[in-house]
Structures are given as structure tokens and as C-alpha cells.
SELUMTI-947511 format. One record per residue (C-alpha): residue in three letters; chain; x, y, z. Coordinates in Angstrom, 3 decimals. Layout:
// residues N
PT   rest   kette       east      north         up
PT    ALA       A          X          Y          Z
...
// end
This chain:
// residues 462
PT   rest   kette       east      north         up
PT    UNK       A    -31.791     10.788    -50.441
PT    UNK       A    -31.579     13.166    -53.410
PT    UNK       A    -30.150     12.372    -56.850
PT    UNK       A    -26.911     14.334    -56.219
PT    UNK       A    -26.170     12.347    -53.023
PT    UNK       A    -26.775      9.019    -54.760
PT    UNK       A    -24.407      9.977    -57.581
PT    UNK       A    -21.791     11.006    -55.032
PT    UNK       A    -22.019      7.627    -53.229
PT    UNK       A    -21.862      5.721    -56.559
PT    UNK       A    -18.754      7.697    -57.513
PT    UNK       A    -17.042      6.842    -54.211
PT    UNK       A    -17.873      3.126    -54.638
PT    UNK       A    -16.593      3.159    -58.231
PT    UNK       A    -13.406      4.949    -57.125
PT    UNK       A    -12.611      2.330    -54.470
PT    UNK       A    -13.308     -0.564    -56.882
PT    UNK       A    -11.103      1.023    -59.541
PT    UNK       A     -8.368      1.710    -56.978
PT    UNK       A     -8.470     -1.934    -55.821
PT    UNK       A     -8.210     -3.246    -59.375
PT    UNK       A     -5.423     -0.801    -60.107
PT    UNK       A     -3.420     -1.950    -57.105
PT    UNK       A     -4.054     -5.603    -57.969
PT    UNK       A     -3.516     -5.716    -61.728
PT    UNK       A     -1.797     -2.577    -62.992
PT    UNK       A      1.844     -2.820    -64.004
PT    UNK       A      4.328     -2.053    -61.271
PT    UNK       A      7.381     -0.063    -62.174
PT    UNK       A     10.430     -2.317    -61.996
PT    UNK       A     13.862     -1.243    -60.800
PT    UNK       A     14.746     -0.411    -64.414
PT    UNK       A     17.182     -3.341    -64.451
PT    UNK       A     19.412     -3.174    -67.514
PT    UNK       A     22.177     -5.263    -69.057
PT    UNK       A     23.735     -5.721    -72.460
PT    UNK       A     25.946     -7.904    -74.606
PT    UNK       A     28.083     -6.784    -77.546
PT    UNK       A     25.120     -5.993    -79.763
PT    UNK       A     21.957     -5.276    -77.777
PT    UNK       A     20.913     -3.680    -74.503
PT    UNK       A     17.803     -4.843    -72.636
PT    UNK       A     15.991     -2.888    -69.921
PT    UNK       A     13.043     -4.059    -67.834
PT    UNK       A     10.495     -1.250    -67.558
PT    UNK       A      7.453     -2.724    -65.808
PT    UNK       A      6.201     -6.018    -64.412
PT    UNK       A      2.732     -7.258    -63.458
PT    UNK       A      0.678    -10.429    -63.107
PT    UNK       A     -2.958    -11.219    -63.903
PT    UNK       A     -5.143    -14.309    -63.853
PT    UNK       A     -6.578    -13.774    -67.350
PT    UNK       A     -5.994    -11.770    -70.504
PT    UNK       A     -8.772    -11.107    -73.024
PT    UNK       A    -10.794    -13.986    -71.592
PT    UNK       A     -7.855    -16.418    -71.697
PT    UNK       A     -7.238    -18.040    -68.301
PT    UNK       A     -3.693    -18.629    -67.112
PT    UNK       A     -4.651    -22.043    -65.786
PT    UNK       A     -5.109    -23.625    -62.372
PT    UNK       A     -2.627    -22.244    -59.808
PT    UNK       A     -0.944    -20.183    -62.557
PT    UNK       A     -0.798    -16.511    -63.478
PT    UNK       A      0.153    -14.565    -66.563
PT    UNK       A      3.359    -12.681    -65.792
PT    UNK       A      3.752     -9.576    -67.952
PT    UNK       A      7.194     -8.179    -68.624
PT    UNK       A      7.553     -4.824    -70.384
PT    UNK       A     11.039     -4.418    -71.873
PT    UNK       A     13.032     -1.959    -73.950
PT    UNK       A     15.624     -3.140    -76.452
PT    UNK       A     18.361     -0.989    -77.985
PT    UNK       A     20.718     -1.816    -80.830
PT    UNK       A     24.246     -1.011    -79.584
PT    UNK       A     26.167     -2.930    -82.253
PT    UNK       A     29.176     -0.844    -83.430
PT    UNK       A     28.910      0.434    -86.956
PT    UNK       A     31.098     -1.262    -89.548
PT    UNK       A     33.056      0.137    -92.463
PT    UNK       A     31.830     -1.102    -95.800
PT    UNK       A     32.597     -0.164    -99.392
PT    UNK       A     30.233      2.548   -100.514
PT    UNK       A     29.528      0.974   -103.900
PT    UNK       A     28.650     -2.334   -102.243
PT    UNK       A     26.397     -0.598    -99.761
PT    UNK       A     24.437      0.976   -102.565
PT    UNK       A     22.160     -1.657   -103.962
PT    UNK       A     23.667     -4.729   -102.296
PT    UNK       A     22.274     -6.264    -99.151
PT    UNK       A     24.550     -7.278    -96.287
PT    UNK       A     23.648    -10.967    -96.246
PT    UNK       A     25.687    -11.683    -93.119
PT    UNK       A     23.537     -9.364    -90.998
PT    UNK       A     26.736     -7.714    -89.820
PT    UNK       A     28.473    -10.913    -88.752
PT    UNK       A     31.034    -10.750    -91.559
PT    UNK       A     34.102     -8.588    -91.103
PT    UNK       A     36.497     -6.776    -93.397
PT    UNK       A     39.444     -7.319    -91.083
PT    UNK       A     42.580     -8.335    -92.965
PT    UNK       A     41.516     -7.048    -96.368
PT    UNK       A     43.919     -4.866    -98.232
PT    UNK       A     42.541     -1.436    -99.021
PT    UNK       A     42.207     -0.899   -102.735
PT    UNK       A     42.988      2.371   -104.526
PT    UNK       A     40.120      4.803   -105.007
PT    UNK       A     37.828      2.702   -102.764
PT    UNK       A     35.568      4.812   -100.582
PT    UNK       A     34.418      3.395    -97.263
PT    UNK       A     31.478      4.510    -95.154
PT    UNK       A     30.214      3.489    -91.733
PT    UNK       A     27.017      1.456    -91.869
PT    UNK       A     24.576      0.265    -89.245
PT    UNK       A     24.461     -3.444    -88.420
PT    UNK       A     20.980     -4.768    -87.786
PT    UNK       A     20.438     -6.883    -84.682
PT    UNK       A     18.163     -9.830    -85.476
PT    UNK       A     16.752    -12.765    -83.545
PT    UNK       A     15.202    -15.462    -85.720
PT    UNK       A     12.614    -16.506    -83.094
PT    UNK       A     12.246    -14.867    -79.698
PT    UNK       A     10.385    -18.020    -78.637
PT    UNK       A     13.732    -19.844    -78.768
PT    UNK       A     15.697    -17.203    -76.868
PT    UNK       A     13.627    -15.216    -74.343
PT    UNK       A     12.718    -17.042    -71.119
PT    UNK       A     11.412    -16.186    -67.687
PT    UNK       A     13.302    -18.134    -65.025
PT    UNK       A     11.427    -18.861    -61.804
PT    UNK       A     12.781    -20.787    -58.831
PT    UNK       A     15.216    -22.769    -60.983
PT    UNK       A     12.963    -23.456    -63.982
PT    UNK       A     12.711    -21.751    -67.375
PT    UNK       A      9.326    -20.839    -68.885
PT    UNK       A      8.791    -20.144    -72.593
PT    UNK       A      6.884    -17.218    -74.033
PT    UNK       A      3.122    -17.686    -73.984
PT    UNK       A      1.147    -17.305    -77.205
PT    UNK       A     -0.826    -14.439    -75.609
PT    UNK       A      2.299    -12.343    -76.246
PT    UNK       A      1.035    -12.051    -79.821
PT    UNK       A     -2.456    -10.852    -78.807
PT    UNK       A     -1.692     -7.735    -76.755
PT    UNK       A     -0.584     -4.199    -77.687
PT    UNK       A      3.224     -3.922    -77.831
PT    UNK       A      3.338     -7.716    -78.003
PT    UNK       A      5.209     -9.480    -80.775
PT    UNK       A      5.077    -12.497    -83.080
PT    UNK       A      7.096    -14.941    -81.008
PT    UNK       A      8.035    -17.225    -83.922
PT    UNK       A      8.849    -14.492    -86.456
PT    UNK       A     12.167    -12.612    -86.908
PT    UNK       A     12.719     -9.771    -84.430
PT    UNK       A     14.934     -6.953    -85.723
PT    UNK       A     16.340     -3.611    -84.592
PT    UNK       A     17.823     -2.084    -87.727
PT    UNK       A     20.063      0.788    -86.653
PT    UNK       A     22.501      1.600    -83.884
PT    UNK       A     20.725      3.583    -81.188
PT    UNK       A     17.273      2.456    -82.295
PT    UNK       A     14.996      1.301    -79.458
PT    UNK       A     11.976     -1.009    -79.379
PT    UNK       A      9.520     -1.601    -76.570
PT    UNK       A      8.371     -5.217    -76.369
PT    UNK       A      5.860     -6.776    -73.997
PT    UNK       A      6.372    -10.437    -73.063
PT    UNK       A      3.811    -12.733    -71.411
PT    UNK       A      4.596    -15.956    -69.543
PT    UNK       A      2.386    -18.457    -67.720
PT    UNK       A      4.058    -19.361    -64.423
PT    UNK       A      3.012    -20.926    -61.095
PT    UNK       A      1.245    -18.469    -58.820
PT    UNK       A      3.592    -19.579    -56.031
PT    UNK       A      6.779    -18.561    -57.902
PT    UNK       A      8.939    -16.316    -55.719
PT    UNK       A     12.268    -15.634    -57.399
PT    UNK       A     12.130    -14.402    -60.992
PT    UNK       A     14.658    -13.459    -63.658
PT    UNK       A     14.737    -12.776    -67.403
PT    UNK       A     17.089    -15.018    -69.399
PT    UNK       A     17.976    -14.106    -72.985
PT    UNK       A     20.151    -16.635    -74.805
PT    UNK       A     22.522    -15.304    -77.477
PT    UNK       A     25.442    -17.561    -78.380
PT    UNK       A     26.898    -15.056    -80.822
PT    UNK       A     27.102    -11.860    -78.785
PT    UNK       A     26.573    -13.135    -75.230
PT    UNK       A     23.728    -14.162    -72.916
PT    UNK       A     21.840    -11.623    -70.806
PT    UNK       A     20.362    -12.432    -67.374
PT    UNK       A     18.364     -9.756    -65.568
PT    UNK       A     16.814     -9.811    -62.078
PT    UNK       A     13.044     -9.380    -62.082
PT    UNK       A     11.891    -10.227    -58.561
PT    UNK       A     13.692    -11.181    -55.336
PT    UNK       A     16.809    -13.400    -55.589
PT    UNK       A     18.336    -13.837    -59.062
PT    UNK       A     20.528    -16.774    -58.010
PT    UNK       A     17.469    -18.630    -56.719
PT    UNK       A     15.612    -17.715    -59.899
PT    UNK       A     18.144    -19.259    -62.285
PT    UNK       A     18.796    -22.240    -59.981
PT    UNK       A     21.839    -24.329    -59.226
PT    UNK       A     21.996    -26.207    -62.526
PT    UNK       A     20.293    -29.234    -60.973
PT    UNK       A     16.610    -30.159    -61.365
PT    UNK       A     14.723    -28.209    -58.690
PT    UNK       A     12.438    -29.690    -56.067
PT    UNK       A     11.580    -33.320    -55.434
PT    UNK       A     12.874    -35.753    -58.062
PT    UNK       A     11.377    -39.234    -58.514
PT    UNK       A     13.978    -40.293    -61.076
PT    UNK       A     16.221    -38.736    -63.708
PT    UNK       A     18.243    -39.673    -66.775
PT    UNK       A     21.031    -38.101    -68.793
PT    UNK       A     22.195    -38.678    -72.352
PT    UNK       A     24.529    -36.725    -74.599
PT    UNK       A     21.457    -34.802    -75.812
PT    UNK       A     19.423    -33.961    -72.730
PT    UNK       A     18.999    -34.329    -68.983
PT    UNK       A     15.439    -35.063    -67.786
PT    UNK       A     13.962    -35.394    -64.296
PT    UNK       A     10.487    -36.600    -63.255
PT    UNK       A      9.011    -34.660    -60.341
PT    UNK       A      5.461    -35.953    -59.828
PT    UNK       A      2.343    -37.397    -61.435
PT    UNK       A     -1.369    -37.342    -60.731
PT    UNK       A     -4.659    -38.448    -62.255
PT    UNK       A     -7.643    -36.446    -63.492
PT    UNK       A    -10.881    -37.135    -65.338
PT    UNK       A    -10.531    -34.294    -67.847
PT    UNK       A     -7.608    -32.910    -69.787
PT    UNK       A     -7.584    -30.063    -72.301
PT    UNK       A    -11.408    -29.893    -72.062
PT    UNK       A    -11.709    -33.592    -72.988
PT    UNK       A    -13.376    -35.983    -70.579
PT    UNK       A    -11.861    -39.439    -70.208
PT    UNK       A    -14.026    -42.386    -71.418
PT    UNK       A    -15.610    -44.608    -68.805
PT    UNK       A    -12.989    -46.806    -67.151
PT    UNK       A    -10.158    -44.501    -68.197
PT    UNK       A     -8.337    -41.523    -66.690
PT    UNK       A     -5.612    -39.062    -67.613
PT    UNK       A     -2.194    -39.471    -66.019
PT    UNK       A     -0.342    -36.144    -65.942
PT    UNK       A      3.425    -36.429    -65.463
PT    UNK       A      5.377    -33.335    -64.387
PT    UNK       A      8.996    -33.211    -65.518
PT    UNK       A     11.845    -30.841    -66.244
PT    UNK       A     14.726    -31.051    -68.671
PT    UNK       A     17.817    -29.276    -69.909
PT    UNK       A     19.391    -29.584    -73.342
PT    UNK       A     22.992    -30.792    -73.478
PT    UNK       A     23.062    -30.868    -77.273
PT    UNK       A     25.722    -28.926    -79.136
PT    UNK       A     29.181    -27.718    -78.227
PT    UNK       A     29.937    -23.996    -78.297
PT    UNK       A     26.408    -23.230    -79.471
PT    UNK       A     23.780    -25.259    -77.603
PT    UNK       A     20.648    -26.540    -79.315
PT    UNK       A     17.055    -26.778    -78.144
PT    UNK       A     16.034    -30.438    -77.869
PT    UNK       A     12.537    -31.257    -79.141
PT    UNK       A     10.633    -34.493    -78.539
PT    UNK       A      7.405    -35.614    -80.244
PT    UNK       A      5.602    -37.010    -77.157
PT    UNK       A      2.882    -38.974    -78.981
PT    UNK       A      5.547    -41.126    -80.647
PT    UNK       A      8.529    -41.032    -78.293
PT    UNK       A      7.135    -40.987    -74.728
PT    UNK       A      4.939    -43.508    -72.941
PT    UNK       A      3.971    -44.861    -69.544
PT    UNK       A      4.190    -48.538    -68.660
PT    UNK       A      1.591    -49.924    -66.262
PT    UNK       A      1.636    -53.052    -64.141
PT    UNK       A      2.035    -56.185    -66.275
PT    UNK       A      3.975    -54.593    -69.156
PT    UNK       A      1.247    -52.653    -70.981
PT    UNK       A      2.345    -49.459    -72.714
PT    UNK       A      0.440    -46.225    -73.478
PT    UNK       A      1.860    -43.399    -75.580
PT    UNK       A      1.275    -39.755    -74.643
PT    UNK       A     -1.818    -38.063    -76.016
PT    UNK       A     -0.483    -34.542    -75.431
PT    UNK       A      1.343    -32.246    -73.058
PT    UNK       A      2.867    -28.784    -72.863
PT    UNK       A      3.624    -28.803    -76.572
PT    UNK       A      4.335    -26.173    -79.221
PT    UNK       A      2.096    -25.542    -82.229
PT    UNK       A      4.142    -28.217    -83.996
PT    UNK       A      3.301    -30.709    -81.228
PT    UNK       A      6.774    -30.794    -79.670
PT    UNK       A      7.924    -30.798    -76.050
PT    UNK       A     11.049    -28.619    -75.860
PT    UNK       A     13.998    -28.404    -73.496
PT    UNK       A     16.190    -25.320    -73.571
PT    UNK       A     19.936    -25.272    -72.826
PT    UNK       A     21.557    -23.665    -69.762
PT    UNK       A     18.613    -24.085    -67.372
PT    UNK       A     15.990    -26.719    -66.622
PT    UNK       A     12.649    -26.125    -68.304
PT    UNK       A      9.347    -27.307    -66.849
PT    UNK       A      7.041    -29.423    -69.033
PT    UNK       A      4.260    -31.958    -68.570
PT    UNK       A      3.018    -35.008    -70.459
PT    UNK       A     -0.525    -36.419    -70.573
PT    UNK       A     -1.471    -40.088    -71.006
PT    UNK       A     -4.841    -41.841    -71.252
PT    UNK       A     -4.624    -44.983    -69.081
PT    UNK       A     -7.044    -47.524    -67.556
PT    UNK       A     -8.256    -46.681    -64.056
PT    UNK       A     -7.559    -50.276    -63.073
PT    UNK       A     -3.874    -50.051    -64.001
PT    UNK       A     -1.002    -48.896    -61.801
PT    UNK       A      1.550    -46.850    -63.726
PT    UNK       A      5.143    -47.723    -62.903
PT    UNK       A      7.495    -46.077    -65.401
PT    UNK       A      7.841    -43.240    -67.858
PT    UNK       A      9.549    -44.249    -71.093
PT    UNK       A     11.414    -41.808    -73.333
PT    UNK       A     13.024    -42.586    -76.659
PT    UNK       A     15.843    -40.276    -77.783
PT    UNK       A     16.745    -41.358    -81.315
PT    UNK       A     17.479    -45.063    -80.761
PT    UNK       A     18.249    -44.821    -77.040
PT    UNK       A     15.434    -45.790    -74.668
PT    UNK       A     15.253    -44.618    -71.052
PT    UNK       A     12.898    -45.807    -68.310
PT    UNK       A     12.235    -43.462    -65.386
PT    UNK       A     10.654    -44.989    -62.283
PT    UNK       A      7.519    -43.229    -61.079
PT    UNK       A      7.149    -45.297    -57.908
PT    UNK       A      9.442    -47.166    -55.525
PT    UNK       A      7.539    -50.410    -56.124
PT    UNK       A      9.254    -53.047    -58.215
PT    UNK       A      7.182    -53.449    -61.407
PT    UNK       A      5.659    -56.898    -61.905
PT    UNK       A      6.432    -58.612    -65.176
PT    UNK       A      4.044    -60.504    -67.473
PT    UNK       A      2.743    -64.027    -66.678
PT    UNK       A      4.420    -67.217    -67.811
PT    UNK       A      4.774    -67.571    -71.580
PT    UNK       A      2.626    -70.357    -73.096
PT    UNK       A      3.990    -70.131    -76.648
PT    UNK       A      6.582    -67.993    -78.408
PT    UNK       A      8.376    -67.426    -81.691
PT    UNK       A     11.608    -65.587    -82.487
PT    UNK       A     11.529    -63.499    -85.654
PT    UNK       A     15.259    -63.562    -86.426
PT    UNK       A     17.116    -60.554    -85.030
PT    UNK       A     13.996    -58.334    -85.007
PT    UNK       A     11.685    -59.459    -82.202
PT    UNK       A     10.286    -62.260    -80.112
PT    UNK       A      6.503    -62.816    -80.058
PT    UNK       A      4.876    -64.357    -76.961
PT    UNK       A      1.440    -65.747    -76.123
PT    UNK       A      0.381    -65.440    -72.472
PT    UNK       A     -3.187    -66.692    -72.798
PT    UNK       A     -6.585    -66.202    -74.367
PT    UNK       A    -10.155    -65.818    -73.194
PT    UNK       A    -13.668    -65.551    -74.589
PT    UNK       A    -16.009    -62.631    -73.899
PT    UNK       A    -19.372    -61.814    -75.536
PT    UNK       A    -18.811    -63.721    -78.773
PT    UNK       A    -15.189    -62.778    -79.209
PT    UNK       A    -11.822    -64.358    -78.484
PT    UNK       A     -9.223    -62.106    -76.875
PT    UNK       A     -5.527    -62.939    -77.266
PT    UNK       A     -3.074    -61.873    -74.553
PT    UNK       A      0.223    -61.258    -76.407
PT    UNK       A      3.613    -59.621    -76.030
PT    UNK       A      6.529    -58.483    -78.180
PT    UNK       A     10.132    -58.101    -77.071
PT    UNK       A     12.187    -55.924    -79.414
PT    UNK       A     15.640    -57.326    -80.244
PT    UNK       A     16.752    -54.460    -82.458
PT    UNK       A     18.185    -50.984    -81.910
PT    UNK       A     15.480    -49.248    -83.939
PT    UNK       A     11.718    -48.966    -83.571
PT    UNK       A      9.515    -51.754    -84.949
PT    UNK       A      6.255    -50.767    -86.610
PT    UNK       A      3.595    -53.438    -86.199
PT    UNK       A      0.673    -53.942    -88.600
PT    UNK       A     -1.615    -55.677    -86.140
PT    UNK       A     -4.269    -56.798    -88.611
PT    UNK       A     -1.861    -58.198    -91.194
PT    UNK       A      0.680    -59.728    -88.820
PT    UNK       A     -1.622    -61.476    -86.297
PT    UNK       A     -4.400    -63.723    -87.629
PT    UNK       A     -6.392    -66.306    -85.711
PT    UNK       A     -6.830    -69.750    -87.321
PT    UNK       A    -10.260    -71.344    -86.832
PT    UNK       A    -11.083    -74.578    -88.711
PT    UNK       A     -8.251    -73.933    -91.173
PT    UNK       A     -9.601    -70.439    -91.869
PT    UNK       A     -7.665    -67.282    -91.036
PT    UNK       A     -9.652    -64.628    -89.176
PT    UNK       A     -8.452    -61.022    -88.968
PT    UNK       A     -8.838    -59.126    -85.743
PT    UNK       A    -11.759    -56.750    -85.255
PT    UNK       A    -10.401    -53.188    -85.046
PT    UNK       A    -13.323    -51.646    -83.154
PT    UNK       A    -13.512    -54.485    -80.622
PT    UNK       A     -9.758    -54.339    -80.128
PT    UNK       A     -9.764    -50.583    -79.576
PT    UNK       A    -12.422    -51.005    -76.860
PT    UNK       A    -10.094    -53.192    -74.793
PT    UNK       A     -8.359    -51.619    -71.800
PT    UNK       A     -5.121    -53.279    -72.883
PT    UNK       A     -5.331    -52.589    -76.595
PT    UNK       A     -2.070    -52.129    -78.556
PT    UNK       A     -0.384    -48.755    -78.214
PT    UNK       A     -1.142    -46.042    -80.759
PT    UNK       A      0.978    -45.765    -82.831
PT    UNK       A      1.832    -49.468    -82.688
PT    UNK       A      5.590    -48.966    -82.603
PT    UNK       A      7.775    -51.090    -80.329
PT    UNK       A     10.638    -48.935    -78.987
PT    UNK       A     14.167    -50.359    -79.327
PT    UNK       A     14.991    -53.213    -76.913
PT    UNK       A     11.617    -52.758    -75.197
PT    UNK       A      8.901    -55.217    -74.134
PT    UNK       A      5.241    -54.417    -74.863
PT    UNK       A      2.233    -56.472    -73.810
PT    UNK       A     -1.164    -56.049    -75.499
PT    UNK       A     -4.479    -57.716    -76.338
PT    UNK       A     -6.247    -58.334    -79.661
PT    UNK       A     -9.955    -59.136    -80.152
PT    UNK       A    -11.370    -61.513    -82.784
PT    UNK       A    -15.078    -61.944    -83.462
PT    UNK       A    -15.739    -65.706    -83.338
PT    UNK       A    -17.688    -68.234    -81.271
PT    UNK       A    -15.401    -71.114    -82.230
PT    UNK       A    -12.293    -72.113    -80.325
PT    UNK       A     -9.182    -71.218    -82.354
PT    UNK       A     -6.565    -73.864    -83.097
PT    UNK       A     -3.577    -71.606    -83.771
PT    UNK       A     -2.305    -68.067    -84.243
PT    UNK       A     -0.630    -67.162    -87.507
PT    UNK       A      2.156    -64.584    -87.248
PT    UNK       A      3.912    -62.932    -90.168
PT    UNK       A      7.161    -61.293    -89.123
PT    UNK       A      9.912    -59.373    -90.865
PT    UNK       A     12.279    -62.349    -91.002
PT    UNK       A      9.919    -65.332    -90.793
PT    UNK       A      6.374    -66.685    -90.543
PT    UNK       A      5.028    -68.964    -87.831
PT    UNK       A      1.851    -70.781    -86.808
PT    UNK       A      1.712    -71.001    -83.018
PT    UNK       A     -0.303    -73.904    -81.623
PT    UNK       A     -3.149    -72.921    -79.275
PT    UNK       A     -4.607    -76.388    -78.654
PT    UNK       A     -2.714    -76.790    -75.375
PT    UNK       A     -3.914    -73.434    -74.039
PT    UNK       A     -7.097    -73.713    -72.009
PT    UNK       A     -9.506    -70.946    -72.957
PT    UNK       A    -11.983    -69.866    -70.271
PT    UNK       A    -15.457    -69.841    -71.846
PT    UNK       A    -18.377    -67.970    -70.411
PT    UNK       A    -21.183    -70.192    -69.213
PT    UNK       A    -23.956    -70.494    -71.770
PT    UNK       A    -27.147    -68.743    -70.693
// end
């Protein structure tokens, strides 16, 4: 075979590979769907989906959905005084009006453009898929014709157009897609993107299977599923531990005429409770750069939470604290088992009740099995080392932080008891001597709880 023939074959192979990639990943021309409110017109130009962008993977069973749009400022011009226009900025961004003012003599008016501005597109531009809303992905900022999703977006003059490319991470299985732009001042815009728009925006109820759901005056949240995995966010779980990933959706109900986005700090306000009353706060989830899980108004938004839990424990409930209201969502149909019988307890006024369930000795340390029941409507911050001290031969011994943190049932981090909530936990003290009592310093009182009647199982001496 001569050189010319080989080049010809290589060209044909390259052409077919390029054609395949083009058909698979190149943007497809959309139906040029277009809609507008009183101030802006939005047109969808092209759509496409890829598994990665610039080396960034969309994630397991997800794709990056790319939406190319064109925005046009259609806000009517407004009459303003010429002398005010010259050298004075319109601080209302065109929202103010001159209606009702009496025209003064020798005042010259001119028509001026009104800029259309969105403070953060991240708060307003969503892809809706099969009844769930998905926020802009950060990769929107890394591509040509992308945009800073948390910076002001502006179209200055009437008739001015801007092309903007949006990127979303959505399930690969998503069928019905729409573009939802929320604007409480000039009107919302909902555009069809793929297949059925009604199915895309949903019925207003949480889509799919629901394990449990709650509703407050701020938000409605539904739990859909949970599973376990050994790694999360490139971090491998320690031996004896695993990550519990809880899938949920929520919709903001906050606000009246203008709805607000509800944000929750998951590492302080969400937790899972496992069999026996132990509590573990979230270690992460589908959070923003500020570490918040967000729920948009109008349509349910998909999110997930991640928890590090013992492999030996069975998770029963998801806890969520919204201000001083606490909600428990059942993750299984099984009735959760409570703690064992209390062997000693002390009530700290109207703040909390402290309980002792038992103690044991392991490898030169004494481990206390304790619990706290909150009696107040606000969170209780516990200083474990200062508030719980073991008494051995009239000497107070502070707990060992490193030994305590190694326990499967160590106190939650942060050690905050949610309002009206029970939390069980264990503390480790380095001592070979049997303790006589446990000293507790509360917010309303102090107490020394007798341990002499509690039988402590000792390991057999070797």
C-alpha cells in the first residue's frame, strides 16, 4: 500500500470519528423558543449535553446540560429630566416612576434607557427537569460566553442583546426539560427545552417516591431515598464507618408577594439519628460556596446531604432544624428503638435533663454511656470537657478528647442539642480505677451523680 492510499484511509477514519463526536456532543439547534416579561426577552438558541467539560466530570449518572440563550432588554424608555440625567445616576435602576409629578416650567424631559439587572443569576435561572429545579453549575463561569453566576448581570439599553451560555448538572435519565427564570418584579419566564413542559415543571408536589415529608411556614421538604458508600467527595470513610447519602427535595414557602430562597447550613442544622438515639450531623452535601443547601420557591429543588455514620448503626430518621423548630423525617418504616433504662439522672432547671445509661471499661479507659434531653426551645451548646468530669478517689478527671473522638458513639460535632431533642452519646476517660461519681455542671445547677450502684463490666486481667 502506497503512502497516498494510507493517508486516504486515515482521513476517512478521522472523518467518521469526527462525525460521530459531532453528532454526539455538538450543540443541537433548539426550536428557538422565546418568551418575555415586561422588561426582558429570552430566547433559547441551542442545547446540548456532555459528560465532561475541560476535564470536569458531571458525576455518576449525570450529564452537563448546556443551554445557549439570547437576552434582550425590552424595558420601555422613561422620561427623565435632562439636567438630572446629566451627571446623576438613576439609583432605582428604572424602578422609580415620575407618574403624578407636576411638570415644572422650563423643565426639559428626554427619554432614557432603563437598564435591566439581575443581582445573581444563580438565584434566578434554573433548569427544571421532571418536576425538579437544578441550579446553575459553577462550570458556567469557565466556558466561552459563560457568565459569573454570583455577580450582577446587566443589559444596559433597550434593544441591546446578550448571548449567555448556561451549564447545569442533571440526571442522565431526565426526559422533560424547561428553563425557569424567576423575576418577581417584571414577571417569571418559563420556556420549553425538551419534550413536555408541564412534566418538566411538575405538579407542585415532590416528584417520585417519598419516604416522608414536612412543611413549615418557611419550606416544604421531602425525603426520597438514602444509600451508603465508602467514599464521598474523594474522601474515604475511616475503618468501621461509612457515608450515608440522603436524597431530598424542597420548595421555599418563605415570603409573601416576593418569595425568598431558603438556605440551611447542613453541618449545624441537619442530622441523622441511628438506632438507640445517637445523633450525627451532616459533613456536607450539595452545598454552595458558602456551605449552604438551598431551596428555591415555586418548584421543588433536588439536593442531597452526606453523613459519616458507624457501619454497625441503623439510621432511622433525618432531623432538620429550621430556626427553633425541629422536624424528624422517618427514613424507614421500622419503629425506632429508644435508649436503655436510665440508671441515674439530673434535671438542670428548665434547660435539660442529663441521664446515665451505664459505663464500661476498655483498654485502660472508662466509657460513660450518657444522654441529654433538651427542655428548651433553643439549641443547647455543650462543653463536654468542662461539663462532664469523672470523680475517682475524690479527684476530678477530665475526659480524653482523642479517645472520645475514636468512639463510634462519640458526641455530635458540633455538640449542640437541638430544641426539644434527645441525644445519646459516649465519653471516654483514661483511668484504671473504678469511678465513684460523675460531676455535671449545668446552666442552672451542678450535680454529682452517684455511680457506686452501677455495675461496671471490667475486662478480665491478662
